[in-house]
C-alpha positions as CSV (number, residue, x, y, z in Angstrom):
1,M,31.5,-84.0,-74.9
2,K,28.7,-81.7,-76.2
3,F,27.3,-79.0,-74.0
4,G,24.4,-76.6,-74.3
5,L,23.8,-73.0,-73.5
6,R,21.8,-74.2,-70.5
7,S,25.0,-75.3,-68.7
8,V,26.4,-71.8,-68.4
9,L,23.0,-70.1,-68.0
10,S,22.3,-72.4,-65.0
11,S,25.6,-71.2,-63.5
12,I,24.4,-67.6,-63.9
13,A,21.0,-68.4,-62.3
14,V,22.6,-69.8,-59.2
15,I,25.3,-67.2,-58.9
16,S,24.5,-66.6,-55.3
17,L,25.8,-70.1,-54.5
18,W,29.3,-69.1,-55.6
19,V,29.9,-67.2,-52.4
20,G,31.2,-70.4,-50.8
21,H,34.0,-70.6,-53.5
22,S,37.3,-68.8,-53.5
23,A,36.5,-65.2,-54.5
24,L,39.3,-64.4,-56.8
25,A,37.8,-61.0,-57.6
26,Q,38.4,-60.1,-54.0
27,S,41.7,-61.8,-53.3
28,G,43.3,-60.9,-56.6
29,S,45.0,-64.3,-56.6
30,A,44.3,-64.6,-60.4
31,N,46.9,-61.8,-60.9
32,L,45.3,-60.7,-64.2
33,P,45.0,-57.2,-65.7
34,S,41.7,-55.3,-65.4
35,S,41.9,-53.2,-68.6
36,G,39.3,-53.0,-71.3
37,D,36.0,-51.2,-71.4
38,P,33.7,-52.1,-68.5
39,K,31.1,-49.6,-69.8
40,A,30.4,-51.5,-73.0
41,I,26.8,-51.3,-74.1
42,M,26.3,-54.8,-75.4
43,A,28.0,-58.2,-75.4
44,S,29.9,-59.1,-78.5
45,L,32.0,-62.2,-79.3
46,F,34.1,-62.7,-82.5
47,G,32.4,-59.8,-84.3
48,V,28.9,-61.1,-83.5
49,D,26.8,-58.6,-81.5
50,I,24.0,-59.5,-79.1
51,G,20.9,-57.5,-79.9
52,K,21.7,-56.8,-83.5
53,P,21.1,-58.7,-86.8
54,L,23.7,-61.3,-87.8
55,A,25.9,-59.2,-90.1
56,V,28.0,-62.0,-91.5
57,P,27.7,-63.2,-95.2
58,L,26.5,-66.7,-96.0
59,C,29.2,-69.3,-96.8
60,P,29.6,-70.4,-100.4
61,V,27.9,-73.8,-100.7
62,T,27.7,-75.9,-103.9
63,Q,24.4,-77.9,-104.2
64,I,25.3,-81.4,-105.4
65,N,21.7,-82.6,-105.6
66,S,18.4,-82.0,-103.8
67,V,19.8,-83.5,-100.6
68,V,23.5,-83.1,-100.6
69,S,25.5,-79.9,-100.6
70,H,29.3,-79.2,-100.4
71,F,30.9,-76.5,-98.3
72,D,34.5,-75.6,-99.0
73,P,36.2,-74.7,-95.7
74,N,39.1,-73.0,-97.4
75,H,37.4,-69.6,-97.6
76,P,39.2,-66.3,-96.8
77,H,36.7,-64.6,-94.5
78,N,34.2,-65.5,-91.8
79,C,30.9,-66.7,-93.2
80,V,27.6,-68.3,-91.9
81,L,26.3,-71.8,-92.2
82,T,22.7,-72.5,-91.3
83,G,22.0,-75.0,-88.6
84,V,19.5,-77.9,-88.4
85,D,17.0,-76.0,-86.3
86,P,15.5,-72.6,-87.3
87,G,17.5,-69.8,-85.9
88,D,20.7,-71.8,-85.4
89,Y,23.8,-70.6,-87.3
90,L,27.5,-71.4,-87.3
91,V,29.9,-68.5,-88.0
92,N,32.7,-70.4,-89.7
93,F,36.2,-68.9,-89.3
94,G,37.9,-67.8,-92.5
95,L,41.5,-68.4,-93.3
96,S,42.3,-64.7,-93.0
97,E,40.5,-64.4,-89.7
98,P,41.7,-67.3,-87.5
99,P,40.4,-67.5,-83.9
100,P,42.7,-67.5,-80.8
101,A,44.5,-70.8,-80.2
102,F,42.3,-71.6,-77.2
103,V,39.2,-71.9,-79.3
104,Q,38.0,-75.4,-80.1
105,H,36.4,-76.4,-83.4
106,D,36.1,-74.1,-86.4
107,G,33.3,-71.7,-85.6
108,V,31.0,-69.8,-83.3
109,K,27.4,-71.0,-82.6
110,V,24.7,-68.3,-82.8
111,T,21.0,-68.3,-82.0
112,V,18.9,-65.7,-83.9
113,R,15.2,-65.0,-83.0
114,D,13.1,-62.6,-85.1
115,G,16.2,-61.5,-87.0
116,I,18.2,-60.5,-83.9
117,V,21.1,-62.3,-82.3
118,Q,20.2,-63.6,-78.9
119,A,23.0,-66.0,-78.0
120,V,26.6,-66.7,-79.0
121,R,28.8,-69.5,-77.7
122,V,32.2,-70.9,-78.4
123,E,34.1,-73.8,-76.8
124,T,37.6,-73.4,-75.3
125,D,40.4,-75.8,-74.4
126,G,39.2,-76.1,-70.8
127,L,41.7,-76.2,-67.9
128,A,44.7,-76.0,-70.1
129,D,43.9,-72.5,-71.3
130,Q,41.5,-71.1,-68.7
131,I,43.9,-68.4,-67.4
132,T,44.7,-67.3,-71.0
133,V,41.0,-67.1,-71.9
134,L,40.1,-65.1,-68.7
135,S,43.0,-62.7,-69.4
136,T,41.8,-62.2,-73.0
137,L,38.3,-61.5,-71.8
138,R,39.4,-59.1,-69.2
139,D,41.5,-57.2,-71.7
140,K,38.4,-56.8,-73.9
141,F,35.6,-56.3,-71.3
142,G,37.4,-55.1,-68.2
143,K,37.0,-56.5,-64.7
144,P,34.1,-59.1,-64.4
145,A,31.2,-58.5,-62.1
146,V,31.8,-62.0,-60.7
147,L,35.1,-64.0,-60.7
148,S,35.1,-67.2,-58.7
149,S,36.9,-70.5,-58.4
150,E,35.4,-73.9,-57.7
151,K,37.3,-77.1,-56.9
152,M,36.2,-80.0,-59.2
153,G,37.5,-83.5,-59.1
154,N,37.9,-86.3,-61.7
155,L,37.4,-90.0,-61.5
156,N,41.0,-90.5,-60.4
157,G,40.5,-88.4,-57.3
158,A,42.5,-85.4,-58.6
159,T,41.1,-81.9,-58.0
160,F,41.4,-78.8,-60.0
161,D,40.5,-75.1,-59.6
162,V,37.9,-74.2,-62.3
163,L,37.3,-70.5,-63.0
164,F,33.9,-68.8,-63.5
165,A,33.5,-65.2,-64.6
166,L,30.5,-63.1,-65.5
167,W,30.3,-59.7,-67.2
168,N,27.1,-57.6,-67.3
169,F,26.4,-55.0,-70.0
170,G,24.2,-51.9,-70.2
171,D,21.5,-53.5,-72.3
172,G,21.0,-56.4,-69.9
173,S,23.1,-58.8,-71.9
174,M,25.9,-60.8,-70.3
175,I,28.9,-62.9,-71.0
176,A,29.7,-66.0,-68.9
177,F,33.0,-67.9,-68.9
178,N,33.3,-71.4,-67.5
179,G,37.0,-72.5,-67.4
180,A,36.1,-76.1,-67.7
181,L,33.0,-78.3,-68.0
182,D,32.5,-81.9,-66.9
183,N,35.3,-83.3,-69.0
184,F,37.9,-80.7,-68.0
185,G,39.2,-80.5,-71.6
186,T,36.4,-78.2,-72.7
187,G,35.4,-74.8,-71.4
188,A,32.8,-72.3,-72.7
189,I,32.4,-68.6,-73.4
190,Q,28.7,-67.7,-73.9
191,A,27.0,-64.4,-74.5
192,V,23.3,-64.0,-74.1
193,S,20.7,-61.3,-74.3
194,Q,18.5,-60.5,-71.3
195,S,15.5,-61.9,-73.0
196,E,17.2,-65.2,-73.9
197,H,18.5,-65.6,-70.4
198,Q,15.0,-65.1,-69.0
199,R,13.6,-67.5,-71.7
200,D,15.9,-70.2,-70.6
201,L,15.1,-69.7,-66.9
202,D,11.4,-69.8,-67.6
203,A,11.9,-73.1,-69.6
204,Q,13.8,-74.6,-66.7
205,K,11.1,-73.6,-64.2
206,S,8.4,-75.1,-66.3
207,G,10.3,-78.3,-66.7
208,A,10.5,-77.9,-70.4
209,G,14.3,-77.9,-70.6
210,S,16.5,-75.3,-72.1
211,G,14.8,-72.7,-74.2
212,S,17.9,-72.4,-76.4
213,H,18.6,-74.6,-79.4
214,L,22.3,-74.5,-78.6
């Protein structure tokens, strides 16, 4: 199941509604470390920095003809493929730089506007790895500003505790983690700039949909 940047940004926009959920940040029931650097200036995921140019080389692509091109996935280092829409990129993981086991697919989706990275997102393995993902993020970014749990149910009547965490950074950027989305088998880590977050909120208010191509 595909998801867009809007799914997590909407969670950020209605963060005040999470007070009715189990506040793990207060209870400490997640039993996770709180190391890392909570004073980080900007959000950064997999070597891609929010608020900076995308400093990853283009992937080697062989042009077969005017329409068809070939990309060899067996490259040693991370590289960038351009997306269908302007400003959309995929940072493809190289063989020498594999992602953590909880990352789905083979790359990180990036939105660039006016030459500057505005959003980065990656899909995770959902419920199966949400504690591992959260622990990894806390090791890197420190204690989140928000850490909550929401009970969600499937069509068979089973319920699960789904984690949500949010980190804020000095430049106004943020990272949000949803332990699982609607299909439970997929979660999301998304980093956004302050301007991209506001852009999305403005688009939602105007009824124009998400301002992000992701």
